[in-house]
One Martini backbone bead per residue (centre of mass of N, CA, C, O) as a GRO file, in nm:
protein
  213
    1MET     BB    1   0.060   0.062  -0.022
    2GLN     BB    2   0.300   0.254   0.014
    3ARG     BB    3   0.416   0.214  -0.272
    4SER     BB    4   0.168   0.325  -0.422
    5ILE     BB    5   0.181   0.612  -0.306
    6VAL     BB    6   0.466   0.682  -0.400
    7PHE     BB    7   0.414   0.634  -0.702
    8ALA     BB    8   0.188   0.844  -0.732
    9PHE     BB    9   0.361   1.089  -0.651
   10PHE     BB   10   0.572   1.056  -0.871
   11MET     BB   11   0.382   1.083  -1.117
   12LEU     BB   12   0.274   1.364  -1.042
   13PHE     BB   13   0.546   1.509  -1.048
   14ALA     BB   14   0.621   1.438  -1.340
   15ALA     BB   15   0.373   1.574  -1.472
   16GLN     BB   16   0.427   1.861  -1.362
   17ALA     BB   17   0.710   1.895  -1.483
   18ALA     BB   18   0.625   1.859  -1.779
   19ALA     BB   19   0.413   2.096  -1.783
   20GLN     BB   20   0.644   2.325  -1.734
   21LEU     BB   21   0.735   2.277  -2.000
   22ARG     BB   22   0.845   2.460  -2.280
   23ASP     BB   23   0.844   2.619  -2.564
   24VAL     BB   24   1.167   2.708  -2.745
   25GLY     BB   25   1.118   2.585  -3.046
   26LEU     BB   26   1.205   2.517  -3.407
   27VAL     BB   27   1.190   2.294  -3.659
   28HIS     BB   28   1.296   2.343  -4.027
   29LEU     BB   29   1.533   2.115  -4.045
   30VAL     BB   30   1.572   1.770  -4.165
   31SER     BB   31   1.856   1.539  -4.203
   32GLY     BB   32   1.844   1.233  -4.159
   33GLU     BB   33   1.941   1.094  -3.851
   34VAL     BB   34   1.702   1.213  -3.608
   35ARG     BB   35   1.671   1.230  -3.252
   36PHE     BB   36   1.443   1.249  -2.967
   37THR     BB   37   1.429   1.319  -2.599
   38PRO     BB   38   1.212   1.361  -2.380
   39VAL     BB   39   1.094   1.427  -2.089
   40ASN     BB   40   0.974   1.136  -1.977
   41SER     BB   41   1.049   0.990  -2.262
   42ALA     BB   42   1.068   0.861  -2.566
   43SER     BB   43   1.218   0.804  -2.844
   44ALA     BB   44   1.220   1.002  -3.160
   45PRO     BB   45   1.167   1.128  -3.449
   46VAL     BB   46   1.241   1.396  -3.633
   47LYS     BB   47   1.041   1.671  -3.746
   48PRO     BB   48   0.929   1.895  -3.937
   49PHE     BB   49   0.796   2.153  -3.753
   50MET     BB   50   0.885   2.099  -3.467
   51ARG     BB   51   0.853   2.131  -3.146
   52VAL     BB   52   1.054   2.263  -2.881
   53ARG     BB   53   1.154   2.148  -2.565
   54GLU     BB   54   1.253   2.175  -2.270
   55GLY     BB   55   1.501   1.909  -2.249
   56ASP     BB   56   1.549   1.816  -2.512
   57ARG     BB   57   1.709   1.547  -2.686
   58PHE     BB   58   1.964   1.539  -2.940
   59ASN     BB   59   2.044   1.302  -3.215
   60LEU     BB   60   2.310   1.283  -3.451
   61ALA     BB   61   2.405   1.136  -3.714
   62LEU     BB   62   2.599   1.072  -3.956
   63GLY     BB   63   2.520   1.346  -4.178
   64ALA     BB   64   2.333   1.501  -4.023
   65GLN     BB   65   2.065   1.761  -4.002
   66LEU     BB   66   1.994   2.074  -3.811
   67ARG     BB   67   1.732   2.324  -3.760
   68VAL     BB   68   1.700   2.585  -3.502
   69VAL     BB   69   1.465   2.790  -3.342
   70PHE     BB   70   1.504   3.027  -3.082
   71PHE     BB   71   1.301   3.236  -2.924
   72GLU     BB   72   1.442   3.380  -2.678
   73GLY     BB   73   1.731   3.409  -2.834
   74ALA     BB   74   1.710   3.485  -3.132
   75ARG     BB   75   1.808   3.196  -3.268
   76GLN     BB   76   2.008   3.001  -3.494
   77GLU     BB   77   2.075   2.649  -3.540
   78ARG     BB   78   2.339   2.434  -3.671
   79TRP     BB   79   2.354   2.078  -3.713
   80PHE     BB   80   2.597   1.812  -3.716
   81GLY     BB   81   2.684   1.492  -3.772
   82PRO     BB   82   2.809   1.391  -3.496
   83SER     BB   83   2.564   1.476  -3.237
   84SER     BB   84   2.463   1.654  -2.924
   85PHE     BB   85   2.169   1.800  -2.750
   86ARG     BB   86   2.018   2.041  -2.532
   87ALA     BB   87   1.729   2.214  -2.467
   88ALA     BB   88   1.707   2.530  -2.392
   89ARG     BB   89   1.562   2.837  -2.372
   90ALA     BB   90   1.799   2.987  -2.585
   91GLN     BB   91   1.955   2.704  -2.642
   92GLY     BB   92   2.198   2.481  -2.723
   93GLU     BB   93   2.341   2.212  -2.531
   94ALA     BB   94   2.620   2.054  -2.545
   95ILE     BB   95   2.736   1.709  -2.547
   96SER     BB   96   2.824   1.669  -2.853
   97GLY     BB   97   2.982   1.879  -3.002
   98ALA     BB   98   2.865   2.148  -3.231
   99ALA     BB   99   2.759   2.424  -3.352
  100THR     BB  100   2.818   2.539  -3.690
  101GLU     BB  101   2.567   2.755  -3.673
  102ILE     BB  102   2.507   3.104  -3.578
  103THR     BB  103   2.203   3.311  -3.575
  104ARG     BB  104   2.081   3.620  -3.555
  105LEU     BB  105   1.764   3.752  -3.498
  106PRO     BB  106   1.513   3.927  -3.515
  107ALA     BB  107   1.312   3.997  -3.255
  108GLY     BB  108   1.026   3.915  -3.414
  109ALA     BB  109   1.076   3.635  -3.556
  110PRO     BB  110   1.016   3.399  -3.351
  111GLN     BB  111   0.711   3.460  -3.306
  112ARG     BB  112   0.630   3.398  -3.600
  113ILE     BB  113   0.758   3.116  -3.632
  114ALA     BB  114   0.582   2.988  -3.400
  115ARG     BB  115   0.315   2.983  -3.601
  116ILE     BB  116   0.360   2.760  -3.819
  117PRO     BB  117   0.214   2.506  -3.712
  118GLU     BB  118  -0.064   2.642  -3.716
  119LEU     BB  119  -0.066   2.715  -4.023
  120MET     BB  120  -0.036   2.425  -4.124
  121GLN     BB  121  -0.287   2.311  -3.990
  122ASN     BB  122  -0.480   2.507  -4.123
  123ALA     BB  123  -0.420   2.415  -4.415
  124LYS     BB  124  -0.493   2.106  -4.376
  125LEU     BB  125  -0.798   2.195  -4.267
  126GLY     BB  126  -0.905   2.434  -4.461
  127GLY     BB  127  -0.914   2.693  -4.234
  128ILE     BB  128  -0.914   2.573  -3.950
  129ARG     BB  129  -0.868   2.691  -3.656
  130VAL     BB  130  -0.684   2.631  -3.395
  131ARG     BB  131  -0.732   2.547  -3.089
  132GLY     BB  132  -0.566   2.790  -2.887
  133ALA     BB  133  -0.464   2.988  -3.070
  134ALA     BB  134  -0.294   3.259  -3.125
  135PRO     BB  135  -0.339   3.569  -3.197
  136PRO     BB  136  -0.268   3.814  -3.376
  137PRO     BB  137  -0.119   4.094  -3.379
  138ALA     BB  138  -0.238   4.445  -3.309
  139ASP     BB  139  -0.104   4.598  -3.534
  140LYS     BB  140  -0.011   4.807  -3.770
  141PRO     BB  141   0.010   4.712  -4.087
  142ALA     BB  142   0.212   4.907  -4.223
  143GLU     BB  143   0.433   4.893  -4.006
  144THR     BB  144   0.466   4.588  -3.984
  145LEU     BB  145   0.529   4.524  -4.289
  146ALA     BB  146   0.771   4.706  -4.321
  147GLU     BB  147   0.941   4.567  -4.105
  148ALA     BB  148   0.922   4.280  -4.217
  149ARG     BB  149   1.062   4.336  -4.485
  150THR     BB  150   1.331   4.422  -4.366
  151ASN     BB  151   1.384   4.159  -4.210
  152TYR     BB  152   1.373   3.967  -4.448
  153GLU     BB  153   1.619   4.082  -4.602
  154ALA     BB  154   1.820   4.041  -4.369
  155MET     BB  155   1.789   3.730  -4.346
  156LYS     BB  156   1.879   3.659  -4.635
  157ARG     BB  157   2.172   3.770  -4.592
  158ALA     BB  158   2.246   3.592  -4.324
  159LEU     BB  159   2.150   3.338  -4.465
  160PRO     BB  160   2.136   3.073  -4.632
  161PRO     BB  161   2.003   3.001  -4.948
  162ASP     BB  162   1.838   2.728  -4.820
  163ASP     BB  163   1.685   2.905  -4.616
  164ILE     BB  164   1.336   2.938  -4.480
  165ALA     BB  165   1.309   3.141  -4.242
  166PRO     BB  166   1.235   3.406  -4.388
  167GLU     BB  167   0.967   3.295  -4.514
  168LEU     BB  168   0.824   3.213  -4.255
  169TYR     BB  169   0.816   3.493  -4.134
  170TYR     BB  170   0.671   3.648  -4.372
  171TYR     BB  171   0.425   3.471  -4.395
  172ALA     BB  172   0.312   3.536  -4.111
  173ALA     BB  173   0.288   3.842  -4.154
  174LEU     BB  174   0.091   3.830  -4.401
  175GLU     BB  175  -0.137   3.660  -4.266
  176GLU     BB  176  -0.228   3.877  -4.055
  177HIS     BB  177  -0.321   4.060  -4.339
  178ALA     BB  178  -0.416   3.904  -4.596
  179LYS     BB  179  -0.154   3.874  -4.814
  180TYR     BB  180  -0.187   3.651  -5.057
  181GLY     BB  181  -0.025   3.745  -5.302
  182GLU     BB  182   0.250   3.762  -5.148
  183MET     BB  183   0.246   3.471  -5.037
  184ARG     BB  184   0.291   3.323  -5.303
  185ALA     BB  185   0.588   3.413  -5.347
  186VAL     BB  186   0.700   3.303  -5.080
  187VAL     BB  187   0.614   2.999  -5.118
  188ALA     BB  188   0.772   2.961  -5.380
  189GLU     BB  189   1.047   2.990  -5.244
  190MET     BB  190   1.020   2.750  -5.058
  191GLN     BB  191   0.990   2.539  -5.290
  192ARG     BB  192   1.267   2.589  -5.412
  193LYS     BB  193   1.423   2.499  -5.145
  194GLN     BB  194   1.170   2.269  -5.074
  195PRO     BB  195   1.034   2.055  -5.298
  196GLU     BB  196   0.971   1.791  -5.089
  197SER     BB  197   0.772   1.945  -4.908
  198ALA     BB  198   0.459   1.888  -4.776
  199ASP     BB  199   0.419   2.141  -4.600
  200VAL     BB  200   0.473   2.356  -4.814
  201LYS     BB  201   0.257   2.258  -5.010
  202ALA     BB  202   0.016   2.322  -4.821
  203LEU     BB  203   0.061   2.626  -4.820
  204ALA     BB  204   0.030   2.670  -5.124
  205GLU     BB  205  -0.258   2.557  -5.155
  206TRP     BB  206  -0.395   2.755  -4.963
  207VAL     BB  207  -0.324   3.016  -5.109
  208ASN     BB  208  -0.456   2.945  -5.381
  209LYS     BB  209  -0.744   2.927  -5.265
  210LYS     BB  210  -0.763   3.222  -5.153
  211ILE     BB  211  -0.703   3.340  -5.471
  212GLY     BB  212  -0.809   3.135  -5.697
  213GLY     BB  213  -0.553   2.937  -5.824
   0.00000   0.00000   0.00000
């Protein structure tokens, strides 16, 4: 009886600890064999556009590649295998190896990139907004889009030519203000960079439906 009570308290504590862990980043490129192990959970393959939680451990096999945007740190990290790291609140903490590329992002970029899983789910469900999703920021459209455009161009200059983080950021900014015509050009650039991505294809199809293309 006493062992059952102790076990119950342990499970309750573990559940509460897991619930306190928060989303700290987003994977937007995975290539090769990459697995992650959440806190108090089993290992699983990493998927593109997967949310990263504090405490997640990532293991990259030889030749694998991973790009992660960390929201609080406003930074993007690129890892190559063999390597492993643990996701902290603002960056990856190396266990073996090290991030081969670290890029600082504009202050507002991570918050918009954080909306990408919601927007992809929205596209796949045909426009049904995900329950519990955060509403877009209520800034003035002209000022917000002008700033977003400037940030988009700066990100394109700072990041590698095959990186879609700038397009993900600008896509989210345009979606907030229903600029579907401009979104078509942005998502077309995503498809050029990642032609095999089913997620990017879903975004493109949704935009085309919105503008009747």
